[in-house]
C-alpha positions as CSV (number, residue, x, y, z in Angstrom):
1,X,0.0,0.1,0.0
2,X,1.3,3.5,-0.7
3,X,0.3,6.0,1.7
4,X,-0.7,9.9,0.6
5,X,0.2,12.5,2.9
6,X,2.9,12.8,5.5
7,X,5.7,12.5,2.8
8,X,6.7,13.4,-0.6
9,X,5.0,11.3,-3.3
10,X,7.7,10.1,-5.7
11,X,7.3,9.3,-9.6
12,X,7.8,5.7,-8.6
13,X,5.0,5.9,-6.2
14,X,2.7,7.6,-8.6
15,X,3.5,5.1,-11.3
16,X,2.7,2.3,-8.9
17,X,-0.7,3.6,-8.2
18,X,-1.6,4.6,-11.8
19,X,-0.3,1.5,-13.5
20,X,0.2,-1.2,-11.1
21,X,-3.0,-0.6,-9.3
22,X,-1.5,-0.4,-5.8
23,X,-3.9,0.5,-3.3
24,X,-3.6,3.8,-1.3
25,X,-4.0,4.6,2.3
26,X,-4.2,7.8,3.9
27,X,-1.3,9.0,6.4
28,X,-2.8,9.2,9.8
29,X,-1.0,12.3,11.0
30,X,-2.0,14.1,7.7
31,X,-5.8,13.1,8.1
32,X,-5.6,14.7,11.5
33,X,-4.0,18.0,9.9
34,X,-6.6,18.0,7.3
35,X,-9.2,18.0,10.0
36,X,-7.4,20.7,12.3
37,X,-7.2,22.8,9.1
38,X,-10.9,22.5,8.4
39,X,-11.9,23.2,12.0
40,X,-9.7,26.4,11.9
41,X,-11.5,27.6,8.8
42,X,-14.9,27.1,10.2
43,X,-13.9,29.2,13.2
44,X,-11.8,31.9,11.5
45,X,-14.4,32.6,8.6
46,X,-17.1,33.6,11.0
47,X,-17.9,37.1,10.6
48,X,-15.1,37.8,8.2
49,X,-15.2,38.4,4.4
50,X,-13.3,35.7,2.7
51,X,-13.0,34.9,-0.8
52,X,-14.9,31.7,-2.1
53,X,-16.8,31.3,1.3
54,X,-19.2,34.1,1.4
55,X,-18.3,36.0,-1.8
56,X,-18.8,35.0,-5.6
57,X,-16.0,33.8,-7.5
58,X,-13.6,35.3,-10.1
59,X,-14.7,38.8,-11.2
60,X,-17.9,38.3,-9.2
61,X,-16.0,38.3,-5.9
62,X,-17.1,42.0,-4.9
63,X,-20.5,40.4,-4.5
64,X,-21.2,39.2,-0.9
65,X,-23.1,35.9,-0.6
66,X,-25.7,35.9,2.2
67,X,-25.7,33.1,5.1
68,X,-28.4,31.2,3.8
69,X,-26.7,30.7,0.3
70,X,-23.1,29.8,1.5
71,X,-23.5,26.0,0.9
72,X,-25.5,26.3,-2.2
73,X,-22.7,28.7,-3.7
74,X,-20.4,25.7,-3.8
75,X,-22.9,23.7,-5.3
76,X,-23.5,26.2,-7.8
77,X,-19.7,26.5,-8.5
78,X,-19.5,23.0,-9.2
79,X,-22.4,22.5,-11.5
80,X,-21.9,25.6,-13.6
81,X,-18.2,24.7,-14.3
82,X,-19.0,21.4,-15.5
83,X,-18.8,22.5,-18.9
84,X,-16.2,20.4,-20.6
85,X,-16.1,19.4,-24.3
86,X,-14.3,17.5,-26.8
87,X,-13.1,13.7,-26.0
88,X,-13.4,12.0,-22.5
89,X,-9.9,11.8,-21.0
90,X,-8.5,8.2,-20.8
91,X,-9.2,6.4,-17.5
92,X,-5.3,6.4,-16.9
93,X,-5.2,10.1,-16.8
94,X,-8.3,10.6,-14.9
95,X,-6.9,8.4,-12.2
96,X,-3.6,10.5,-12.3
97,X,-5.6,13.7,-12.1
98,X,-7.5,12.4,-8.8
99,X,-4.2,11.1,-7.2
100,X,-2.8,14.6,-7.7
101,X,-5.9,16.3,-6.3
102,X,-6.0,14.1,-3.2
103,X,-2.1,14.7,-2.5
104,X,-2.8,18.4,-2.7
105,X,-5.7,18.2,-0.5
106,X,-3.8,16.0,2.0
107,X,-1.1,18.8,2.7
108,X,-3.5,20.2,4.7
109,X,-3.8,23.9,3.7
110,X,-7.0,23.8,1.8
111,X,-9.7,23.8,4.5
112,X,-11.7,20.9,3.3
113,X,-13.5,18.2,5.3
114,X,-12.1,14.7,5.7
115,X,-14.9,13.4,3.9
116,X,-13.4,14.7,0.5
117,X,-10.1,12.9,1.1
118,X,-11.6,9.8,2.1
119,X,-14.1,9.8,-0.9
120,X,-11.3,10.4,-3.3
121,X,-9.4,7.3,-1.8
122,X,-12.4,5.2,-2.0
123,X,-12.9,6.1,-5.8
124,X,-9.4,5.5,-6.6
125,X,-8.9,2.2,-4.9
126,X,-12.2,1.1,-6.4
127,X,-11.1,2.2,-10.1
128,X,-14.2,4.4,-10.4
129,X,-13.2,7.3,-12.6
130,X,-15.2,10.5,-13.4
131,X,-16.0,11.3,-16.9
132,X,-13.8,14.3,-17.4
133,X,-13.3,16.0,-20.8
134,X,-10.1,17.1,-22.4
135,X,-11.4,20.8,-23.5
136,X,-11.9,23.3,-21.0
137,X,-9.1,24.2,-18.7
138,X,-6.9,27.4,-19.4
139,X,-4.6,26.4,-16.4
140,X,-5.0,29.3,-14.2
141,X,-7.5,29.4,-11.4
142,X,-6.3,26.0,-12.1
143,X,-8.0,23.4,-14.3
144,X,-11.2,24.5,-13.2
145,X,-13.5,22.8,-15.7
146,X,-11.8,19.2,-15.5
147,X,-11.7,19.3,-11.9
148,X,-15.3,20.7,-11.7
149,X,-16.3,17.3,-13.5
150,X,-14.4,15.7,-10.8
151,X,-16.1,17.5,-8.0
152,X,-19.5,16.9,-9.9
153,X,-19.2,13.1,-9.3
154,X,-17.8,13.5,-5.5
155,X,-21.4,15.2,-4.9
156,X,-23.1,12.2,-6.6
157,X,-23.8,13.6,-10.1
158,X,-22.6,13.4,-13.7
159,X,-21.2,10.1,-15.0
160,X,-18.1,7.8,-14.2
161,X,-16.7,5.0,-15.9
162,X,-16.5,1.6,-14.2
163,X,-15.4,-1.5,-15.9
164,X,-15.1,0.3,-19.3
165,X,-18.6,1.5,-19.0
166,X,-20.0,5.2,-18.8
167,X,-22.6,4.9,-16.0
168,X,-24.7,7.6,-13.9
169,X,-22.8,8.3,-10.8
170,X,-25.7,8.0,-8.6
171,X,-26.1,4.5,-9.8
172,X,-22.7,3.2,-9.3
173,X,-22.5,4.9,-5.7
174,X,-25.7,3.2,-4.8
175,X,-24.5,-0.2,-5.8
176,X,-21.2,0.3,-4.3
177,X,-22.4,1.9,-1.0
178,X,-20.7,5.0,-1.6
179,X,-22.0,8.1,0.2
180,X,-21.8,11.3,-1.9
181,X,-20.0,14.3,-0.5
182,X,-21.8,16.9,1.4
183,X,-20.6,20.3,1.1
184,X,-19.3,21.7,4.7
185,X,-17.9,24.8,3.7
186,X,-15.5,25.5,0.9
187,X,-14.9,21.8,-0.6
188,X,-16.3,23.0,-4.0
189,X,-13.7,25.7,-4.5
190,X,-11.1,23.5,-3.0
191,X,-11.5,20.6,-5.4
192,X,-11.7,22.9,-8.5
193,X,-9.1,25.6,-7.7
194,X,-5.7,23.6,-8.4
195,X,-3.4,22.4,-11.0
196,X,-4.2,18.7,-10.7
197,X,-5.3,17.9,-14.2
198,X,-2.2,19.0,-15.9
199,X,0.0,17.6,-13.1
200,X,-1.8,14.3,-13.3
201,X,-1.4,14.2,-17.0
202,X,2.2,15.5,-16.7
203,X,3.3,12.8,-14.1
204,X,1.9,10.0,-16.7
205,X,3.9,12.1,-19.6
206,X,7.0,11.7,-17.7
207,X,6.6,8.1,-17.1
208,X,5.9,7.3,-20.7
209,X,8.6,9.7,-22.1
210,X,11.2,7.6,-20.0
211,X,10.1,4.5,-21.6
212,X,10.5,6.0,-25.0
213,X,13.9,7.2,-24.4
214,X,14.9,3.7,-23.4
215,X,13.7,2.4,-26.4
216,X,15.2,5.1,-28.4
217,X,18.6,4.4,-27.0
218,X,18.1,0.6,-27.7
219,X,17.1,1.4,-31.4
220,X,19.9,3.9,-32.0
221,X,22.1,1.2,-30.8
222,X,20.8,-1.7,-32.7
223,X,20.9,0.6,-36.0
224,X,24.6,1.3,-35.5
225,X,25.0,-2.6,-34.8
226,X,23.1,-3.7,-38.1
227,X,25.3,-1.3,-40.4
228,X,28.6,-2.3,-38.5
229,X,29.3,1.3,-37.2
230,X,32.4,2.3,-35.6
231,X,32.4,2.1,-31.7
232,X,34.2,5.6,-30.8
233,X,31.2,7.9,-31.0
234,X,29.9,6.3,-28.1
235,X,33.1,5.6,-26.3
236,X,33.7,6.7,-22.8
237,X,36.7,8.9,-24.0
238,X,34.9,10.9,-26.5
239,X,31.7,11.7,-24.4
240,X,33.5,12.5,-21.1
241,X,35.1,15.7,-22.5
242,X,31.5,17.0,-23.0
243,X,30.2,17.8,-19.7
244,X,26.5,16.8,-19.8
245,X,24.9,14.1,-17.8
246,X,22.6,13.1,-20.4
247,X,25.3,12.5,-23.0
248,X,27.4,10.5,-20.9
249,X,24.5,8.4,-19.6
250,X,23.3,7.5,-23.0
251,X,27.0,6.8,-24.2
252,X,27.2,4.5,-21.1
253,X,23.9,2.8,-22.1
254,X,24.9,2.2,-25.4
255,X,28.3,0.6,-24.6
256,X,26.2,-1.8,-22.2
257,X,23.6,-2.6,-24.9
258,X,26.2,-3.4,-27.4
259,X,28.7,-5.2,-25.2
260,X,29.7,-8.5,-26.9
261,X,28.5,-7.4,-30.5
262,X,30.6,-9.1,-33.1
263,X,29.0,-6.4,-35.5
264,X,30.3,-3.2,-34.0
265,X,33.9,-2.1,-35.4
266,X,36.8,-0.7,-33.8
267,X,38.0,2.3,-35.7
268,X,41.7,1.3,-34.2
269,X,41.5,-2.1,-35.9
270,X,39.9,-1.2,-39.2
271,X,41.4,2.4,-40.0
272,X,44.4,2.8,-37.8
273,X,46.8,0.8,-39.7
274,X,49.0,0.9,-42.8
275,X,46.4,-0.8,-45.2
276,X,43.8,2.0,-45.6
277,X,46.6,4.4,-46.3
278,X,47.2,2.4,-49.7
279,X,43.8,3.4,-51.0
280,X,42.9,6.6,-52.7
281,X,39.1,6.1,-52.3
282,X,37.3,4.4,-49.5
283,X,34.2,2.5,-50.3
284,X,33.6,2.3,-46.5
285,X,32.6,5.7,-44.8
286,X,35.2,7.1,-42.6
287,X,32.4,8.6,-40.3
288,X,28.8,7.7,-40.2
289,X,25.7,10.1,-40.9
290,X,24.8,12.3,-37.9
291,X,21.6,10.1,-36.9
292,X,24.1,7.4,-36.1
293,X,27.2,9.1,-35.2
294,X,25.4,11.9,-32.8
295,X,23.0,9.7,-30.8
296,X,24.7,10.8,-27.5
297,X,24.6,14.3,-28.4
298,X,20.8,14.0,-29.4
299,X,19.5,11.9,-26.9
300,X,21.4,13.5,-24.2
301,X,19.5,16.8,-24.0
302,X,16.3,14.8,-23.9
303,X,17.3,12.8,-20.9
304,X,18.2,15.9,-19.1
305,X,14.9,17.5,-20.1
306,X,12.8,14.5,-18.7
307,X,14.9,14.5,-15.6
308,X,14.1,18.1,-15.2
309,X,10.3,17.7,-15.9
310,X,10.3,15.0,-13.4
311,X,11.9,17.3,-10.7
312,X,9.5,20.4,-11.5
313,X,6.2,18.1,-11.9
314,X,6.9,16.2,-8.8
315,X,7.4,19.3,-6.8
316,X,4.0,20.7,-8.3
317,X,2.4,17.3,-7.2
318,X,3.5,17.6,-3.6
319,X,2.5,21.3,-3.5
320,X,-0.8,23.2,-2.3
321,X,-2.2,24.5,-5.4
322,X,-5.5,26.2,-4.4
323,X,-6.5,29.5,-3.4
324,X,-6.9,30.8,-0.8
325,X,-4.5,29.0,1.4
326,X,-5.9,28.1,4.9
327,X,-2.9,28.1,7.3
328,X,-4.0,27.0,10.8
329,X,-0.6,26.8,12.1
330,X,-0.2,30.7,11.7
331,X,-3.8,31.3,12.2
332,X,-4.5,33.2,9.0
333,X,-5.6,33.0,5.3
334,X,-3.6,33.9,2.5
335,X,-4.8,34.9,-0.9
336,X,-2.6,34.6,-4.1
337,X,-2.3,32.4,-7.3
338,X,-0.8,29.0,-6.5
339,X,-3.3,27.6,-8.8
340,X,-1.2,29.2,-11.8
341,X,0.0,26.2,-14.0
342,X,3.2,27.8,-15.5
343,X,5.5,25.5,-13.7
344,X,3.8,22.4,-15.3
345,X,3.0,24.2,-18.7
346,X,6.5,25.1,-19.5
347,X,7.9,21.7,-18.6
348,X,5.4,20.1,-21.0
349,X,6.2,22.2,-23.7
350,X,9.8,21.4,-23.3
351,X,9.2,18.0,-22.9
352,X,7.0,17.8,-26.1
353,X,9.9,19.5,-28.0
354,X,12.4,17.0,-26.8
355,X,10.1,14.0,-27.7
356,X,9.4,15.4,-31.0
357,X,13.0,15.8,-31.6
358,X,13.5,12.0,-30.6
359,X,10.9,10.9,-33.1
360,X,12.7,12.8,-35.6
361,X,16.0,11.0,-35.0
362,X,13.9,7.7,-35.3
363,X,12.5,8.9,-38.6
364,X,16.1,9.7,-39.9
365,X,17.4,6.4,-38.7
366,X,14.5,4.6,-40.4
367,X,15.1,6.4,-43.7
368,X,18.8,5.5,-43.7
369,X,17.8,1.9,-43.4
370,X,15.1,1.9,-46.1
371,X,17.3,4.1,-48.6
372,X,19.7,1.6,-50.1
373,X,21.6,4.4,-51.9
374,X,22.5,5.8,-48.2
375,X,23.3,2.5,-46.5
376,X,24.6,0.4,-49.4
377,X,23.8,-2.7,-47.5
378,X,20.2,-3.7,-47.6
379,X,17.7,-3.6,-50.6
380,X,15.3,-0.8,-51.0
381,X,12.8,-0.6,-48.2
382,X,14.7,-3.7,-46.5
383,X,12.4,-5.8,-49.2
384,X,13.0,-9.5,-48.5
385,X,11.1,-10.6,-51.5
386,X,11.3,-9.8,-55.2
387,X,12.3,-6.2,-55.9
388,X,9.5,-4.4,-58.1
389,X,6.9,-7.2,-57.0
390,X,7.3,-7.0,-53.3
391,X,7.4,-3.7,-51.4
392,X,9.0,-4.5,-48.0
393,X,8.8,-1.7,-45.4
394,X,7.8,1.0,-47.9
395,X,4.2,1.4,-47.0
396,X,4.9,1.8,-43.2
397,X,7.2,4.7,-43.8
398,X,4.5,6.9,-44.9
399,X,2.9,6.3,-41.5
400,X,6.2,7.1,-39.8
401,X,6.9,10.3,-41.9
402,X,3.2,11.5,-41.5
403,X,3.3,10.9,-37.9
404,X,6.6,12.8,-37.1
405,X,5.3,15.8,-39.2
406,X,2.3,15.8,-36.9
407,X,4.5,15.7,-33.9
408,X,6.7,18.7,-35.3
409,X,3.2,21.0,-35.8
410,X,2.2,19.9,-32.1
411,X,5.3,21.2,-30.8
412,X,4.4,24.7,-31.0
413,X,4.4,25.9,-27.2
414,X,1.1,26.3,-25.4
415,X,2.9,28.3,-22.6
416,X,3.2,31.4,-24.7
417,X,-0.3,31.0,-26.0
418,X,-2.4,33.0,-23.1
419,X,-5.7,34.2,-24.0
420,X,-7.3,36.5,-21.5
421,X,-10.9,35.4,-20.2
422,X,-13.1,35.6,-17.2
423,X,-14.1,39.1,-17.9
424,X,-10.2,39.7,-17.9
425,X,-10.0,38.6,-14.2
426,X,-7.8,35.8,-15.5
427,X,-5.7,38.3,-17.9
428,X,-2.7,35.8,-18.3
429,X,-3.1,32.1,-18.1
430,X,-0.8,29.1,-18.3
431,X,-2.8,26.6,-20.7
432,X,-1.2,24.1,-18.7
433,X,-3.7,21.2,-19.4
434,X,-3.6,21.8,-23.1
435,X,0.1,21.7,-23.0
436,X,-0.1,18.5,-21.0
437,X,-2.5,16.7,-23.3
438,X,-0.8,17.7,-26.5
439,X,2.3,16.4,-25.0
440,X,0.6,13.2,-24.4
441,X,-0.4,12.9,-28.0
442,X,3.2,13.7,-29.2
443,X,4.5,10.7,-27.1
444,X,1.8,8.5,-28.2
445,X,2.8,9.4,-31.7
446,X,6.5,8.7,-31.1
447,X,5.8,4.9,-29.7
448,X,4.2,4.5,-33.1
449,X,7.1,5.5,-35.0
450,X,9.6,3.8,-33.0
451,X,7.4,0.6,-33.5
452,X,7.9,0.9,-37.2
453,X,11.6,1.6,-36.7
454,X,12.1,-1.5,-34.6
455,X,10.2,-3.5,-37.4
456,X,12.5,-2.3,-39.9
457,X,15.8,-3.3,-37.9
458,X,14.4,-6.8,-37.1
459,X,13.8,-7.1,-41.1
460,X,17.4,-5.9,-41.7
461,X,18.9,-8.2,-39.2
462,X,17.2,-11.4,-41.1
463,X,18.4,-9.8,-44.5
464,X,21.9,-10.0,-43.1
465,X,21.4,-13.5,-41.3
466,X,23.2,-11.8,-38.5
467,X,21.2,-12.5,-35.3
468,X,23.9,-15.0,-34.0
469,X,26.6,-12.0,-34.1
470,X,24.4,-9.5,-32.2
471,X,25.1,-8.4,-28.6
472,X,23.4,-10.7,-25.9
473,X,20.9,-7.6,-25.2
474,X,20.0,-6.9,-28.7
475,X,19.6,-10.6,-29.5
476,X,17.1,-10.8,-26.2
477,X,15.0,-8.1,-27.9
478,X,15.3,-9.5,-31.2
479,X,14.0,-13.0,-29.9
480,X,11.1,-11.3,-28.0
481,X,9.8,-8.9,-30.7
482,X,10.2,-11.7,-33.4
483,X,7.9,-13.7,-31.5
484,X,5.2,-10.9,-32.1
485,X,6.2,-9.6,-35.4
486,X,7.7,-12.6,-37.5
487,X,9.9,-12.2,-40.3
488,X,7.8,-11.4,-43.6
489,X,8.6,-11.8,-47.3
490,X,5.3,-11.6,-49.2
491,X,3.4,-8.4,-48.7
492,X,0.6,-8.6,-45.9
493,X,-1.3,-5.7,-44.0
494,X,1.1,-4.3,-41.3
495,X,-1.4,-2.1,-39.3
496,X,-2.0,-4.8,-36.6
497,X,1.8,-5.6,-36.4
498,X,2.6,-1.8,-35.5
499,X,0.0,-1.9,-32.8
500,X,1.5,-5.2,-31.3
501,X,5.0,-3.7,-31.4
502,X,3.9,-0.5,-30.1
503,X,1.9,-2.3,-27.0
504,X,5.3,-4.2,-26.4
505,X,7.0,-0.8,-25.9
506,X,4.3,0.9,-24.0
507,X,4.0,-2.1,-21.2
508,X,7.6,-2.6,-20.6
509,X,10.0,-0.1,-19.0
510,X,13.8,-0.5,-20.4
511,X,16.5,0.8,-17.8
512,X,17.5,4.2,-18.7
513,X,16.9,6.5,-15.4
């Protein structure tokens, strides 16, 4: 069991809950803090004008709300802002959102009743996920629309997904014996007013980006291996003089992956001797194309970008990100803008740019393998059949190229795309949830591109008949992937093969970090 509250929630903790369905509990001391914070708010707010408790919201905060309307006010906020559009967010992302919101509330600065955190825990553990839509959040005053749909379910309204089906919340709660939340003082605003949608999606993006980078390093190593590249461009000596953590980590991984390979060549053995000097023109390349030779310099910054994103978004996950902040220890309430999602928005934009570059590297390595005029080693499109009659990997290249082009367009940053709204009360916003969702799309696309690259590498290995000469690690992946994508000669549809290889990549975690 993973306990929420009391300590920082790590990326591994988060991944365990979202992907491995580990049960969550609530830290006892943190629960007591939440209760004390709620009691302080009840006492402190008596006969005081406090935003979101006895005032309207946003630009209507100058309107005082009378005593009899205080609790209905919170319900009105939830219902009026449940206005999302577009596609439903996948269940994995909604669960991530719920964990992020629960972890923020468990810090004990939001003034909520314990019923809120207990109900969130129950829904997460039972895999009951609210229907939350992709469109609506502008990322300042938090992810108001997405979190409104969460709050709508907490009060027993709206719809949820259970066992893959959309069901009325009231029906599911009744069947499960779950009591809907009753508003005590400011639970509506406390649930809505935060960055938990962008943060939850962002955490999932980082987990998936780490997997992508691992597969990209493996594929880059295998591509170098099948073309019998020289070993010095990923050597310790070359990379250590460039003082970047990511570059040296990628170089270390490539050396480890290719250890024991009978195909990678030593420059010292092949070129640093007298025989080559007798030739005027070398048929073999003295240096490989950049997509093979500069892997550590290209994937290194991507490694560093993912590390930075993990640090920033994990900090946001463990932060109090609503408004106002209820500080029972200092006996005060502080108004400000902790709901502003700029930290997450900027990291997501940086991450999607980095992952787009990763997909571009994959596409160039793929093109090198498919173009016989470049590699001078394989038939056109690594066609194992009859040239002109069969087509090999020609068709799937279109999918890879098209998908990378989409990534390039999606890489335009959301962070600088603020549009004022809310009667100009929200005059500069983060668009953080949009940034996180677009980053997810770039990541999903990239799994597809890498799947096509791997299929091509496998065909190239079989063309050469060199499986026995591969390193132990690359041979392991060759064997596993050939079990789900067998060698082919005759032309058959490839879309199901792409899906199977992509699923293999998405479900496994190659070691990189």
